[in-house]
C-alpha atoms as a printed R data frame, in Angstrom:
    type eleno elety resid chain resno       x      y       z
1   ATOM     1    CA   MET     A     1  -0.137 -0.114   0.044
2   ATOM     2    CA   PHE     A     2   1.385  3.516  -0.880
3   ATOM     3    CA   ALA     A     3   0.764  6.677   0.943
4   ATOM     4    CA   ILE     A     4  -1.536  9.352  -0.430
5   ATOM     5    CA   SER     A     5   0.419 12.185  -1.783
6   ATOM     6    CA   ASP     A     6  -0.635 15.795  -1.344
7   ATOM     7    CA   MET     A     7  -1.746 15.937  -4.989
8   ATOM     8    CA   MET     A     8  -4.019 12.896  -4.608
9   ATOM     9    CA   ARG     A     9  -5.514 14.451  -1.369
10  ATOM    10    CA   VAL     A    10  -6.237 17.673  -3.258
11  ATOM    11    CA   SER     A    11  -7.835 15.605  -6.098
12  ATOM    12    CA   LEU     A    12 -10.123 13.563  -3.804
13  ATOM    13    CA   ALA     A    13 -11.104 16.868  -1.832
14  ATOM    14    CA   GLN     A    14 -11.990 18.459  -5.159
15  ATOM    15    CA   TYR     A    15 -14.515 15.644  -5.854
16  ATOM    16    CA   ALA     A    16 -15.935 15.961  -2.384
17  ATOM    17    CA   LEU     A    17 -16.350 19.680  -2.869
18  ATOM    18    CA   VAL     A    18 -18.001 19.162  -6.294
19  ATOM    19    CA   ALA     A    19 -20.549 16.959  -4.526
20  ATOM    20    CA   LEU     A    20 -21.151 19.471  -1.690
21  ATOM    21    CA   VAL     A    21 -21.575 22.342  -4.015
22  ATOM    22    CA   THR     A    22 -23.878 20.478  -6.189
23  ATOM    23    CA   VAL     A    23 -26.146 19.760  -3.222
24  ATOM    24    CA   VAL     A    24 -26.006 23.475  -2.287
25  ATOM    25    CA   CYS     A    25 -26.904 24.521  -5.733
26  ATOM    26    CA   ALA     A    26 -29.803 21.967  -5.826
27  ATOM    27    CA   ALA     A    27 -31.109 23.620  -2.627
28  ATOM    28    CA   VAL     A    28 -30.598 27.124  -3.779
29  ATOM    29    CA   GLY     A    29 -31.312 27.029  -7.535
30  ATOM    30    CA   GLY     A    30 -33.076 23.813  -8.358
31  ATOM    31    CA   SER     A    31 -32.220 20.990 -10.734
32  ATOM    32    CA   ASP     A    32 -30.676 23.180 -13.428
33  ATOM    33    CA   ALA     A    33 -28.264 24.753 -10.960
34  ATOM    34    CA   ALA     A    34 -27.174 21.378  -9.545
35  ATOM    35    CA   LEU     A    35 -26.644 19.902 -12.946
36  ATOM    36    CA   SER     A    36 -24.633 23.069 -14.089
37  ATOM    37    CA   ALA     A    37 -22.513 22.798 -10.814
38  ATOM    38    CA   LEU     A    38 -21.961 19.089 -11.366
39  ATOM    39    CA   ILE     A    39 -21.008 19.819 -15.024
40  ATOM    40    CA   ALA     A    40 -18.679 22.696 -14.239
41  ATOM    41    CA   GLY     A    41 -17.102 20.743 -11.270
42  ATOM    42    CA   LEU     A    42 -16.408 17.630 -13.329
43  ATOM    43    CA   ALA     A    43 -15.046 19.660 -16.140
44  ATOM    44    CA   TYR     A    44 -12.479 20.985 -13.759
45  ATOM    45    CA   VAL     A    45 -11.876 18.005 -11.507
46  ATOM    46    CA   VAL     A    46 -11.463 15.280 -14.063
47  ATOM    47    CA   PRO     A    47  -8.395 16.939 -16.039
48  ATOM    48    CA   SER     A    48  -6.963 17.715 -12.588
49  ATOM    49    CA   SER     A    49  -7.046 13.989 -11.586
50  ATOM    50    CA   LEU     A    50  -5.537 13.027 -14.965
51  ATOM    51    CA   LEU     A    51  -2.821 15.565 -14.107
52  ATOM    52    CA   VAL     A    52  -2.189 13.926 -10.807
53  ATOM    53    CA   LEU     A    53  -1.940 10.544 -12.545
54  ATOM    54    CA   TRP     A    54   0.381 12.078 -15.095
55  ATOM    55    CA   LEU     A    55   2.649 13.257 -12.269
56  ATOM    56    CA   VAL     A    56   2.333 10.620  -9.683
57  ATOM    57    CA   LEU     A    57   2.589  7.251 -11.542
58  ATOM    58    CA   PRO     A    58   5.992  7.820 -13.214
59  ATOM    59    CA   ARG     A    59   7.400  8.491  -9.666
60  ATOM    60    CA   ARG     A    60   6.409  4.779  -8.792
61  ATOM    61    CA   VAL     A    61   8.763  3.494 -11.350
62  ATOM    62    CA   LYS     A    62  12.506  3.891  -9.886
63  ATOM    63    CA   SER     A    63  14.005  4.166 -13.330
64  ATOM    64    CA   VAL     A    64  12.032  7.331 -14.287
65  ATOM    65    CA   LYS     A    65  13.498 10.531 -13.287
66  ATOM    66    CA   PRO     A    66  10.965 13.449 -12.487
67  ATOM    67    CA   ARG     A    67  11.085 16.311 -14.955
68  ATOM    68    CA   ALA     A    68  10.015 19.968 -14.598
69  ATOM    69    CA   SER     A    69   8.842 19.739 -18.092
70  ATOM    70    CA   ALA     A    70   6.327 17.107 -17.251
71  ATOM    71    CA   VAL     A    71   4.495 19.543 -14.772
72  ATOM    72    CA   LEU     A    72   4.452 22.321 -17.265
73  ATOM    73    CA   VAL     A    73   3.132 20.135 -20.320
74  ATOM    74    CA   GLY     A    74   0.590 18.655 -17.941
75  ATOM    75    CA   GLU     A    75  -0.764 21.848 -16.697
76  ATOM    76    CA   PHE     A    76  -1.104 23.155 -20.167
77  ATOM    77    CA   VAL     A    77  -3.005 20.091 -21.274
78  ATOM    78    CA   LYS     A    78  -5.319 20.322 -18.067
79  ATOM    79    CA   ILE     A    79  -6.121 23.927 -18.897
80  ATOM    80    CA   PHE     A    80  -6.865 23.083 -22.485
81  ATOM    81    CA   LEU     A    81  -9.126 20.147 -21.332
82  ATOM    82    CA   VAL     A    82 -10.940 22.385 -18.843
83  ATOM    83    CA   VAL     A    83 -11.663 24.958 -21.336
84  ATOM    84    CA   ALA     A    84 -12.729 22.475 -23.997
85  ATOM    85    CA   LEU     A    85 -15.185 20.656 -21.523
86  ATOM    86    CA   LEU     A    86 -16.542 23.907 -20.415
87  ATOM    87    CA   GLY     A    87 -17.062 25.004 -24.080
88  ATOM    88    CA   LEU     A    88 -19.014 21.703 -24.759
89  ATOM    89    CA   ALA     A    89 -21.059 22.391 -21.807
90  ATOM    90    CA   VAL     A    90 -22.028 25.851 -23.029
91  ATOM    91    CA   LYS     A    91 -22.666 24.488 -26.489
92  ATOM    92    CA   TYR     A    92 -24.814 21.510 -25.510
93  ATOM    93    CA   TYR     A    93 -26.600 22.438 -22.180
94  ATOM    94    CA   GLU     A    94 -28.882 25.333 -23.009
95  ATOM    95    CA   GLN     A    95 -30.119 25.606 -19.345
96  ATOM    96    CA   LEU     A    96 -26.670 26.257 -17.983
97  ATOM    97    CA   ASN     A    97 -26.821 28.271 -14.723
98  ATOM    98    CA   TRP     A    98 -24.006 30.659 -14.915
99  ATOM    99    CA   PRO     A    99 -23.836 31.695 -11.258
100 ATOM   100    CA   ALA     A   100 -23.630 27.836 -10.350
101 ATOM   101    CA   VAL     A   101 -20.920 27.442 -12.892
102 ATOM   102    CA   ILE     A   102 -18.786 30.399 -11.653
103 ATOM   103    CA   PHE     A   103 -19.254 29.593  -7.961
104 ATOM   104    CA   THR     A   104 -18.303 25.788  -8.636
105 ATOM   105    CA   ILE     A   105 -15.296 26.677 -10.758
106 ATOM   106    CA   VAL     A   106 -14.036 29.245  -8.040
107 ATOM   107    CA   ALA     A   107 -14.611 26.762  -5.217
108 ATOM   108    CA   VAL     A   108 -13.025 23.879  -6.660
109 ATOM   109    CA   ALA     A   109 -10.045 25.745  -8.228
110 ATOM   110    CA   ASN     A   110  -9.258 27.275  -4.808
111 ATOM   111    CA   SER     A   111  -9.740 24.069  -2.701
112 ATOM   112    CA   TYR     A   112  -6.211 23.023  -2.862
113 ATOM   113    CA   PHE     A   113  -5.247 25.929  -0.580
114 ATOM   114    CA   ILE     A   114  -7.448 24.525   2.211
115 ATOM   115    CA   VAL     A   115  -6.223 20.966   1.771
116 ATOM   116    CA   LEU     A   116  -2.644 21.935   1.761
117 ATOM   117    CA   PHE     A   117  -2.939 24.228   4.795
118 ATOM   118    CA   LYS     A   118  -5.066 21.721   6.790
119 ATOM   119    CA   LYS     A   119  -2.504 18.856   6.277
120 ATOM   120    CA   ASN     A   120  -0.847 19.629   9.621
C-alpha cells in the first residue's frame, strides 16, 4: 500500500467539494443549477485528476526521473481540457446556470489551499 500524496489528497477533496457544491446549488437554485454545478465541477476535476496521475505514476517507477517539463506540459493539457469541456457544456446544455458554474469553478479551483494548509 502506498501513501496518499498531497496531489492525490487535493484531487479527492475536489471531488468531495463538487458533490457538496452540487447539493448546495440544488437546494438554492433547483435542478438546473445542480446539474450546471456538477458539469462545471467535473469539467475541472477530471482533468486535474488526470494531471495527478500523469505526475504521480512515473514516480512509482524507480528508473524514471521526475522532470519539470512534465509539470508544465501536464498543466497546459489540463487547462486546455478544462476550457474544452466547459465549451462543450456551454454549447450543448442550454439551461446552464452561470452563477452555479462560476461558483463551482471558483470553489474547486481554490480548494487546494485549504487541503494543503489543513494537512498539519
